[in-house]
C-alpha positions in Angstrom: -81.9 8.8 24.4 -83.8 6.3 25.2 -82.9 4.3 28.3 -84.4 1.3 30.5 -82.8 0.6 33.6 -83.5 -2.1 35.8 -82.9 -2.8 39.6 -83.5 -4.3 42.5 -82.5 -7.6 42.0 -79.9 -9.6 44.5 -79.8 -12.5 46.6 -82.9 -13.8 48.5 -83.6 -16.9 50.3 -86.4 -19.4 49.1 -90.1 -17.9 50.6 -88.6 -14.2 50.4 -89.7 -11.4 48.4 -87.9 -8.7 46.1 -89.5 -5.9 44.3 -87.3 -4.9 40.8 -87.8 -1.7 39.1 -87.7 -0.4 35.6 -87.0 3.1 35.3 -87.2 4.2 31.6 -87.4 7.8 29.8 -86.7 8.7 25.6 -90.1 7.2 24.8 -93.5 7.6 25.5 -94.1 5.7 28.1 -98.2 5.8 28.5 -98.1 4.5 24.9 -95.9 1.3 25.3 -97.4 -1.9 26.7 -94.9 -2.9 29.7 -93.6 -6.3 30.3 -91.0 -8.5 32.4 -89.1 -11.2 31.4 -86.5 -13.3 32.4 -83.7 -15.3 31.9 -82.0 -18.6 32.9 -78.4 -19.2 30.7 -78.8 -21.8 28.4 -82.7 -21.3 28.2 -84.9 -18.5 26.2 -85.8 -15.4 27.6 -89.7 -16.5 29.3 -92.3 -14.1 29.5 -93.9 -13.4 32.8 -96.5 -10.5 32.9 -97.5 -8.0 30.3 -99.2 -4.5 31.2 -101.5 -2.8 28.7 -104.5 -0.8 28.1 -104.7 -1.2 32.3 -104.7 -4.4 32.7 -101.7 -7.3 33.3 -101.7 -10.7 32.8 -99.0 -13.2 34.2 -97.6 -16.5 33.2 -99.0 -19.8 35.0 -95.9 -19.7 37.1 -95.7 -16.7 38.4 -99.2 -16.1 39.0 -100.1 -15.3 42.2 -96.9 -14.9 43.3 -95.9 -12.0 41.0 -97.2 -9.1 41.0 -96.7 -6.0 38.0 -97.8 -2.1 38.8 -96.7 0.5 36.6 -96.6 4.5 37.6 -97.1 6.3 34.4 -96.1 9.4 36.0 -92.9 8.2 36.8 -92.3 6.2 33.9 -91.2 3.2 35.8 -93.0 -0.7 36.3 -92.5 -2.8 39.1 -92.2 -6.4 39.8 -93.2 -7.7 43.3 -91.9 -10.8 44.2 -93.2 -13.1 46.7 -92.9 -16.5 47.8 -89.9 -16.6 45.8 -88.2 -20.4 44.9 -84.8 -21.6 43.9 -86.2 -21.9 40.6 -86.9 -18.0 40.0 -83.0 -17.7 39.8 -82.4 -15.6 36.5 -81.8 -12.5 35.2 -85.2 -10.5 34.5 -85.7 -7.4 31.8 -87.7 -4.9 31.2 -89.3 -4.7 27.9 -91.4 -1.5 26.2 -93.0 -2.3 22.8 -95.1 -0.1 20.8 -93.8 1.7 17.9 -90.3 0.2 18.8 -89.2 -2.1 21.4 -86.6 -1.4 24.1 -84.9 -3.7 26.4 -83.4 -2.8 29.4 -79.4 -4.7 30.9 -81.4 -7.1 33.1 -81.1 -7.2 36.8 -79.9 -10.7 38.5 -81.9 -12.2 40.8 -80.6 -15.1 43.1 -83.2 -17.5 45.0 -81.0 -19.8 47.5 -80.3 -20.4 51.2 
């Protein structure tokens, strides 16, 4: 059974940090491209970062503030988010893609004073 489970969201003040985790099971993790997305209500889901072949790329809006990392032994990816802004408020999703595509249920991040 495939599982993709995000955690680590919460309420943080502007300028603060959070670390999201995405723990997976049920598929050959090392072969999959892993990505982080976010979605604001009423808007399309936005791709933030992609890890593939040992390299990670970022969308411009988070470059320099967010860092994605991957631990194949733990079947887990992380998203370290620093210098958070109110506009980073969203539900954050983990995605696994290769022969099939899997999504987690999302974790809410709220940046507010």
